[in-house]
C-alpha positions in Angstrom: 33.9 -44.0 8.7 31.9 -41.0 7.3 33.2 -37.3 7.4 31.8 -35.0 10.1 29.2 -33.0 9.1 30.5 -29.3 8.2 28.9 -26.8 10.7 26.5 -24.3 8.6 26.2 -20.8 9.5 23.2 -18.7 8.7 23.9 -16.1 5.7 22.5 -12.7 6.7 22.4 -9.1 5.7 23.7 -6.7 8.0 21.9 -3.9 5.9 18.5 -5.5 6.1 18.7 -6.4 9.8 19.0 -2.8 10.4 15.7 -1.9 9.1 13.5 -5.1 10.2 10.4 -3.8 11.6 11.1 -0.2 10.3 8.1 1.4 8.6 8.3 2.8 5.0 5.3 4.9 4.4 3.3 5.0 1.1 0.9 7.1 -0.1 -1.2 9.0 2.4 -1.9 6.3 5.1 0.0 2.9 3.8 3.2 1.2 4.8 5.6 -1.3 3.7 7.7 -3.3 6.3 10.1 -6.2 6.7 9.3 -8.8 9.1 11.9 -11.5 8.2 13.9 -13.1 5.5 15.9 -16.0 4.6 19.0 -15.9 2.6 21.3 -13.3 0.8 23.2 -12.7 -2.4 25.5 -15.9 -0.8 22.8 -18.2 -0.7 22.2 -17.5 -4.3 25.6 -18.2 -5.4 25.7 -21.2 -2.8 22.6 -23.1 -4.6 24.0 -22.4 -8.2 27.3 -23.9 -7.0 25.4 -26.8 -5.2 27.3 -25.8 -2.3 27.3 -25.6 1.6 28.3 -23.3 4.1 30.4 -20.3 3.5 31.4 -19.6 0.1 34.7 -19.7 -1.1 34.8 -17.6 -4.3 35.6 -14.0 -4.0 32.7 -11.4 -4.3 33.6 -10.0 -7.9 33.3 -13.9 -9.1 29.8 -14.0 -7.0 28.8 -10.9 -8.8 29.6 -12.3 -12.0 27.6 -15.6 -11.2 24.4 -13.8 -10.3 24.9 -11.8 -13.3 25.1 -14.5 -15.5 22.4 -16.3 -13.6 19.8 -13.2 -14.2 21.2 -12.7 -18.0 20.5 -16.4 -19.4 17.2 -16.5 -17.0 18.1 -19.4 -14.4 15.6 -18.9 -11.7 16.1 -21.8 -9.2 18.9 -20.2 -7.5 16.9 -16.9 -6.6 13.9 -19.0 -4.9 16.5 -20.0 -2.1 15.5 -16.4 -0.7 12.7 -15.6 0.8 11.1 -12.2 2.4 8.1 -11.7 4.6 6.6 -8.3 4.1 3.8 -6.4 6.3 1.9 -4.1 3.9 -1.0 -2.0 4.2 -2.5 -1.0 1.1 -5.6 0.2 -0.2 -7.9 -2.6 -1.4 -7.9 -1.5 -5.1 -4.0 -1.7 -5.3 -4.3 -4.9 -3.2 -6.5 -6.3 -5.8 -4.0 -5.8 -8.4 -1.1 -7.1 -6.1 -2.7 -10.1 -5.0 -3.0 -11.0 -8.6 0.9 -12.4 -8.5 -0.1 -15.7 -6.9 3.5 -16.8 -6.1 3.3 -15.5 -2.6 2.6 -16.6 0.8 -0.6 -14.5 2.2 -2.4 -13.7 5.2 -4.7 -11.0 4.9 -6.3 -9.0 8.0 -10.3 -10.0 7.9 -13.2 -7.9 8.2 -15.2 -10.8 9.3 -13.5 -11.0 12.5 -12.0 -7.6 13.1 -13.3 -4.0 12.5 -12.0 -2.4 9.2 -9.1 -0.2 9.3 -10.5 2.9 9.8 -8.4 4.6 6.7 -9.2 5.3 3.4 -6.6 6.5 0.3 -7.4 10.1 -0.5 -6.8 11.5 -3.6 -5.6 15.3 -3.8 -7.2 17.7 -6.2 -4.4 17.8 -8.8 -3.8 14.0 -8.8 -7.1 12.9 -10.5 -5.7 11.2 -13.8 -7.5 11.1 -17.0 -7.9 7.9 -19.4 -5.5 7.1 -21.8 -7.2 7.5 -25.3 -4.4 4.8 -27.0 -4.1 2.6 -24.0 -7.6 1.0 -22.3 -6.0 0.1 -19.0 -3.9 3.4 -18.3 -4.2 7.3 -17.7 -3.1 10.0 -19.4 -2.7 13.7 -18.0 -4.5 14.9 -14.8 -8.0 16.7 -14.9 -8.1 20.8 -14.3 -8.1 22.3 -10.9 -12.3 23.2 -11.2 -12.8 19.4 -11.8 -10.2 18.2 -9.2 -11.6 20.1 -6.3 -15.0 18.9 -7.2 -13.9 15.2 -7.5 -11.8 15.4 -4.1 -14.9 16.9 -2.4 -17.3 14.1 -3.5 -14.7 11.8 -2.3 -14.1 13.1 1.1 -18.4 13.2 1.7 -18.4 9.5 0.0 -15.7 8.5 2.5 -17.3 10.1 5.6 -20.5 8.6 4.7 -19.5 5.0 4.2 -17.8 4.9 7.3 -20.5 6.5 9.1 -23.1 3.6 7.9 -20.5 0.9 8.6 -20.0 1.9 12.3 -23.6 2.6 12.7 -24.1 -1.2 11.5 -21.8 -2.7 13.5 -23.6 -0.3 16.9 -26.9 -1.9 15.7 -25.4 -5.4 16.4 -25.0 -6.6 12.2 -22.6 -9.0 11.7 -19.2 -7.6 10.7 -19.0 -10.0 7.9 -22.1 -7.7 6.3 -21.7 -4.8 7.7 -18.8 -4.1 5.5 -20.5 -4.6 2.4 -20.8 -1.0 1.1 -16.7 0.2 2.1 -15.2 1.6 -0.8 -12.4 0.1 -2.5 -10.4 2.5 -1.1 -10.4 1.0 2.6 -7.0 0.3 3.8 -6.1 -3.6 4.1 -3.3 -4.9 5.8 -1.3 -8.2 4.7 1.4 -10.4 5.3 3.1 -11.3 2.2 5.8 -13.9 1.8 7.5 -14.4 -1.6 10.7 -16.0 -3.1 13.5 -13.7 -4.7 12.9 -14.9 -8.1 9.1 -14.2 -8.2 9.9 -11.0 -6.1 11.9 -9.4 -9.0 9.0 -10.7 -11.6 6.6 -8.1 -9.6 9.0 -5.6 -9.2 9.3 -5.8 -13.1 6.0 -5.5 -13.9 5.1 -3.0 -10.9 7.7 -0.6 -11.0 7.5 -0.1 -14.8 6.1 3.3 -15.8 3.0 2.0 -17.4 1.9 0.4 -14.1 -0.9 2.2 -11.9 0.8 4.6 -10.0 -0.5 3.5 -6.5 1.1 -0.1 -6.7 4.1 1.6 -8.4 4.6 3.4 -5.2 4.7 0.2 -3.2 7.1 -1.7 -5.7 9.5 1.3 -6.0 9.9 1.2 -1.8 10.1 -2.5 -2.0 12.9 -2.4 -4.5 15.0 0.4 -3.7 14.6 0.6 0.0 14.4 -3.4 0.7 15.9 -5.5 -2.1 18.8 -3.3 -2.6 19.7 -3.7 0.7 19.3 -7.0 1.2 20.8 -8.5 -2.0 23.1 -5.9 -3.9 24.7 -8.0 -6.4 21.0 -9.2 -7.6 19.6 -6.1 -7.2 22.4 -4.6 -9.6 21.9 -7.4 -12.5 17.8 -7.3 -12.3 18.5 -3.1 -13.0 21.0 -4.1 -15.7 19.1 -7.0 -17.5 15.7 -7.2 -16.8 14.1 -3.6 -15.6 16.2 -1.5 -17.8 17.2 -3.8 -20.4 15.7 -3.9 -23.9 14.6 -7.1 -25.6 13.7 -7.4 -29.3 11.3 -9.8 -31.1 12.2 -11.1 -34.6 10.2 -8.8 -36.4 11.9 -6.2 -33.9 15.2 -7.2 -35.2 14.5 -7.4 -38.9 13.3 -3.5 -38.9 16.1 -2.5 -36.7 18.7 -4.5 -39.5 17.3 -2.7 -42.1 17.7 0.7 -40.4 21.2 0.1 -39.7 21.8 -0.6 -43.0 20.6 2.8 -44.0 17.3 1.3 -46.1 14.2 3.1 -44.4 12.2 2.3 -47.3 12.8 -1.6 -46.2 12.3 -0.9 -42.3 8.7 1.1 -43.3 7.9 -1.9 -45.8 8.4 -4.6 -43.4 6.0 -2.7 -40.9 3.7 -2.7 -43.6 4.1 -6.2 -44.0 3.5 -7.1 -40.6 0.4 -5.2 -40.5 1.9 -2.6 -38.1 1.0 0.4 -40.3 -2.4 1.1 -41.2 -3.2 4.7 -41.9 -6.2 6.9 -40.9 -6.5 10.4 -42.1 -3.0 10.3 -43.5 -1.6 9.0 -40.0 -0.9 5.5 -38.8 -3.6 4.2 -36.7 -2.1 2.8 -33.1 -0.7 -0.5 -33.2 0.4 -2.2 -30.0 3.5 -3.7 -31.4 4.6 -1.2 -33.8 3.9 1.1 -30.4 6.3 -0.6 -28.4 9.1 -1.0 -31.1 8.8 2.6 -31.3 9.5 3.2 -27.5 12.6 1.3 -28.2 13.9 3.2 -31.0 13.6 6.1 -29.1 15.5 4.8 -26.6 18.1 3.9 -28.7 18.1 7.3 -30.1 17.1 5.7 -33.7 15.2 7.6 -36.1 11.5 6.3 -36.3 11.1 5.7 -40.5 7.0 6.2 -40.6 6.7 9.2 -38.3 
């Protein structure tokens, strides 16, 4: 005679339950809210232990296991948790967001519905300048005069594009065609469902300081306001090992070993051997691997030998 199946109960997060449906404002007219979720930290450890029902381990043991899983890049247990968010986001930011193809998405359709009447506007002191070393990044801000000019032009463009769009609709033009000249700053909305493993990867990339400002604001809210409440043990381990941790390549390690031995000349010679040190007008030219190592050395408060 087979044993009676164990009765299961649903793992839930009281802290996350308390904010279900609550709107977290982002940028000037965007938002994020939690629609639904499945699983908690307990679900992660249950999956790792291949057990059912309530975990029998103490909380500190659960914490240790989750930290081990994160530290050693075990991913499957974190895929047992999922979350569904409702987001409103500018279309240009959404283009970056949707590149994370590991989620299930249903976006507001401007073929069937009138486009959201909201566009992301930039304050005069928030116009970023193109970085000189990073082709896909920004560096510094425009001065007050230029900032005021750009914001005024932006408002005129927003007003005109919306006016033309609404006139087309009034004239009976199909929504799918009337929308074509709306700017990329127009807000869109979507339901976005993703598992915890892939969400952490999204946050690792999009919370990082070099990520574009706009998507970084969304990622920070998701991490600090939602994941922190939902799976606090996983969030702690993520912060320690994935987001704030530092990794080193083999070449990084060779240079750091030379510096630890007090041999700055060898460290510099290794950088030259790796092709990381090329000079122009007596100064090292930009080289991405060397630049990334320099950032790590600064974080560790180690003097850069070729500065």
